[in-house]
C-alpha positions in Angstrom: -4.8 -17.1 -7.9 -7.4 -19.1 -10.5 -7.9 -21.8 -7.6 -8.3 -19.1 -5.2 -10.8 -18.0 -7.1 -12.8 -20.9 -7.5 -12.3 -22.1 -4.5 -14.5 -18.6 -2.6 -17.6 -19.9 -4.9 -17.2 -23.1 -3.1 -16.6 -22.1 0.2 -17.7 -19.2 2.4 -16.0 -16.5 3.5 -15.5 -18.0 7.4 -14.0 -20.9 5.9 -11.8 -19.5 3.4 -10.7 -16.6 6.5 -10.0 -20.4 8.7 -7.7 -21.7 6.2 -6.4 -18.1 5.6 -5.0 -18.0 9.5 -4.2 -22.0 9.2 -1.8 -21.1 6.2 -0.1 -18.2 8.3 0.6 -19.6 11.1 2.5 -22.7 9.1 4.6 -19.7 7.4 5.7 -18.6 10.5 7.4 -20.8 12.2 8.6 -22.6 8.5 9.5 -19.4 7.0 12.8 -18.5 9.2 14.4 -15.3 7.6 10.5 -13.6 7.5 10.0 -14.4 11.4 13.7 -13.3 12.1 13.5 -10.4 10.1 9.9 -9.0 11.3 11.0 -9.6 15.1 13.9 -8.0 14.6 12.7 -4.9 13.3 9.6 -4.9 15.9 12.3 -5.0 18.9 14.2 -2.3 17.0 11.6 0.1 16.1 10.0 -0.7 19.5 13.0 -1.0 21.9 12.9 -2.1 25.8 8.7 -1.2 25.7 8.3 -4.3 23.9 8.4 -7.1 25.3 9.6 -10.8 23.8 6.2 -12.4 24.4 4.4 -9.0 22.2 6.8 -8.7 19.4 6.6 -12.2 18.5 2.5 -12.2 18.8 2.5 -8.9 16.6 5.2 -10.3 13.6 2.7 -13.5 14.2 -0.4 -11.0 13.6 0.7 -8.7 11.2 1.8 -12.2 8.8 -2.0 -13.1 9.6 -2.9 -10.2 8.3 -1.6 -9.9 5.2 -2.8 -13.8 4.4 -6.2 -12.8 5.0 -5.4 -9.8 2.9 -4.9 -11.8 0.2 -7.2 -14.0 0.1 -9.9 -10.7 -0.1 -8.7 -10.4 -3.6 -10.1 -13.5 -5.5 -13.2 -13.7 -2.8 -13.9 -10.0 -4.0 -13.5 -10.9 -7.3 -15.4 -13.9 -7.3 -18.9 -12.9 -6.0 -19.1 -10.3 -4.0 -17.6 -7.1 -5.1 -20.4 -4.6 -4.9 -21.3 -5.8 -1.5 -17.7 -3.8 -0.8 -19.7 -0.6 -0.5 -21.9 -1.5 2.5 -19.1 -3.9 4.2 -16.4 -1.5 4.1 -18.0 2.5 5.8 -15.3 5.3 4.6 -14.6 7.8 7.5 -13.3 11.1 5.9 -14.4 11.4 2.2 -14.8 15.1 2.7 -10.7 14.7 2.4 -10.4 13.7 -0.3 -13.1 15.5 -1.9 -11.6 18.6 -1.0 -8.6 17.7 -2.2 -10.1 16.7 -5.7 -11.8 20.2 -5.4 -8.3 21.9 -5.9 -8.5 20.7 -9.2 -5.2 19.5 -9.0 -5.5 15.5 -8.8 -4.3 13.6 -5.4 -1.5 11.3 -4.5 -3.3 8.9 -2.4 -0.6 7.8 0.0 -0.6 4.4 1.5 1.2 1.4 2.7 0.9 -2.4 3.2 -1.2 -1.8 6.4 -3.9 -3.6 6.6 -6.1 -4.4 3.7 -4.4 -2.6 1.0 -5.4 -4.7 -1.9 -9.2 -3.4 -1.3 -8.7 0.1 -1.0 -8.5 1.4 -4.4 -11.6 -0.8 -5.3 -13.6 0.5 -2.6 -13.2 4.1 -3.6 -13.5 3.2 -7.3 -17.0 1.8 -6.2 -17.7 5.3 -4.8 -17.2 6.7 -8.4 -13.6 8.0 -7.7 -11.3 7.2 -11.0 -8.3 4.8 -9.5 -5.0 4.4 -10.6 -2.3 2.4 -8.3 1.4 2.7 -9.0 2.8 -0.9 -8.6 6.3 -2.2 -8.7 6.2 -5.5 -10.1 7.4 -7.0 -14.0 5.9 -5.3 -16.6 5.7 -8.7 -18.8 5.1 -12.3 -17.2 1.9 -14.4 -16.9 1.6 -13.3 -13.7 1.8 -10.1 -13.9 -0.6 -9.7 -16.6 -3.0 -12.0 -14.3 -2.5 -9.3 -12.2 -3.1 -6.3 -14.3 -6.3 -8.4 -14.8 -7.5 -8.9 -11.9 -6.8 -5.1 -10.6 -8.9 -4.0 -13.8 -12.1 -5.8 -12.6 -11.5 -4.6 -9.8 -11.9 -1.3 -11.0 -8.4 -0.2 -10.6 -6.0 0.9 -13.7 -2.5 -0.8 -13.3 0.6 1.7 -13.6 3.8 -0.1 -13.6 6.7 0.9 -11.6 9.4 0.8 -14.7 10.4 1.8 -17.2 10.2 5.2 -14.4 9.5 7.5 -17.4 6.9 5.6 -18.7 5.3 5.7 -14.8 6.0 9.2 -14.2 4.4 10.6 -17.7 1.2 8.0 -17.1 1.2 9.6 -13.3 1.4 13.1 -14.6 -1.7 12.4 -17.1 -3.8 10.8 -14.4 -3.0 13.9 -11.8 -3.7 16.8 -15.0 -7.3 14.4 -15.4 -8.0 15.5 -11.7 -8.0 12.0 -10.7 -6.8 9.6 -8.0 -2.9 7.4 -8.3 -2.6 5.3 -5.5 1.4 5.7 -3.8 1.6 2.2 -1.5 5.0 4.1 -0.6 6.5 2.8 2.7 9.4 -0.2 0.8 12.7 0.7 2.0 16.3 0.2 0.5 18.8 -0.3 3.0 21.8 1.1 0.4 21.1 2.7 -2.7 19.5 6.2 -3.7 16.7 7.6 -1.5 16.4 10.5 1.5 17.9 9.8 4.8 15.0 10.1 7.0 13.9 9.6 10.9 11.4 7.0 11.2 11.3 5.1 14.5 14.0 7.3 16.1 16.7 5.2 13.3 17.5 6.2 9.6 16.4 4.4 6.9 16.3 5.7 3.1 12.8 7.1 1.4 11.5 6.9 -1.8 12.0 10.7 -3.5 9.2 9.7 -6.3 6.1 10.7 -4.3 7.3 13.6 -3.1 8.8 15.1 -6.7 6.0 14.4 -8.3 3.6 15.8 -5.6 5.8 19.0 -6.1 5.7 18.6 -9.8 2.2 18.6 -10.7 1.1 20.0 -7.5 -1.3 17.0 -6.8 -2.9 16.7 -3.3 -1.2 14.4 -1.2 -3.6 12.6 1.1 -3.4 9.0 3.0 -5.4 6.8 3.1 -6.0 2.8 4.5 -8.0 0.2 5.1 -7.6 -1.6 8.7 -9.1 -4.5 10.0 -11.1 -3.9 13.3 -10.8 -6.5 16.3 -14.0 -7.9 14.7 -12.6 -8.5 11.7 -14.7 -6.1 9.7 -12.8 -2.9 7.7 -13.2 0.3 7.4 -11.4 2.8 5.0 -9.6 5.5 7.0 -9.0 9.0 4.6 -7.0 11.2 6.2 -6.2 15.0 6.2 -3.9 16.0 3.4 -0.8 16.8 4.2 0.5 19.8 4.1 4.2 20.0 2.1 6.2 23.1 1.7 6.2 24.0 -1.9 8.1 27.5 -2.3 10.7 25.8 -4.1 11.3 22.3 -5.8 15.2 22.3 -4.1 16.8 18.6 -2.3 16.5 20.8 0.7 12.3 20.9 0.4 12.2 17.4 -1.2 13.7 16.0 2.1 12.2 18.3 4.5 8.9 16.8 2.3 9.6 13.5 2.5 10.4 13.5 6.2 6.7 14.4 6.6 5.4 11.8 4.4 7.3 9.5 7.0 6.5 10.6 10.0 2.6 9.8 9.1 3.8 6.7 8.4 5.5 5.8 11.8 2.3 7.8 13.4 -0.1 5.0 11.3 2.3 2.0 12.7 2.3 3.2 16.0 -1.7 3.1 16.2 -1.6 -0.5 13.8 1.7 -2.7 14.4 0.0 -5.9 13.9 -1.7 -4.3 11.3 1.9 -3.7 9.1 4.3 -5.8 7.0 7.5 -5.4 9.2 9.3 -7.1 6.2 9.6 -3.7 4.1 12.0 -1.9 6.7 15.5 -1.9 5.9 17.2 0.1 8.5 20.8 1.6 7.7 23.6 0.7 10.4 22.1 0.9 14.1 25.5 2.1 15.4 24.8 5.7 13.4 21.5 5.3 12.6 19.5 7.3 15.6 22.3 9.7 15.3 21.6 10.5 11.2 17.7 10.5 12.4 18.0 13.4 14.7 20.1 15.4 12.9 17.8 15.4 9.8 14.5 15.8 13.0 16.7 18.8 13.8 16.5 20.2 10.2 13.6 19.4 9.4 12.1 21.8 13.0 14.3 24.1 12.5 13.1 25.1 9.1 9.4 24.4 10.5 
């Protein structure tokens, strides 16, 4: 990471992106596990509507986008952080402002989509206090280094572990009517979670974002930074996701988790080449479609 920051001080951004694209191409061919898992997930998601060549293209382009997003971190820190305000236009600031106007804080819901590394920095440059929940080791030299870089990029890190401490800090952020970014698209294959439909199959989604929103009254506002065809970035803030807040029981948590996952599916369908397809773990394919259909029917019945 330190060498990358030094490199961007010497080379131009086009040169850095050229190298990143080359590394992504090599990684796609040499990291067999990534290539197989990503293409399998794409095939499961889109089924017969996606030809083999299209699936391969989406998987390869997804990795290319991730490499470009990653190199943007040292680039932004090295020389042109302040320029991000002009380089990344924002659509939908009014949705974030409306949510903050309620005075209950905001959970900014996002995903490993587009250039998610710069989401918090761009918002912070517009004057919003930004805190980001990160699932990484609390200790260690690399973890400390990344925390320092996030701080330089105007983002305060909240570690997801230990869980009790993370919830305490998130609650403090929300009570101050500030913004907490939660990247909520990592799904387990087994373990605890809420079974929800995703691309017609069942996945185990984390209950944390919904539980926090119901407990604190925070608004849930989706946002993401996408890369356009001309390689320019744009931050999109969407309207608040309306949650069922009448009760805070398991049923309401499940129903609201379905709503959050439905937003993710809609967004991923719009930008499949910019989402990290390694993050999805389907349940057993033989019963996942049935579970997903049942869950969707239960949610629709409550409306």
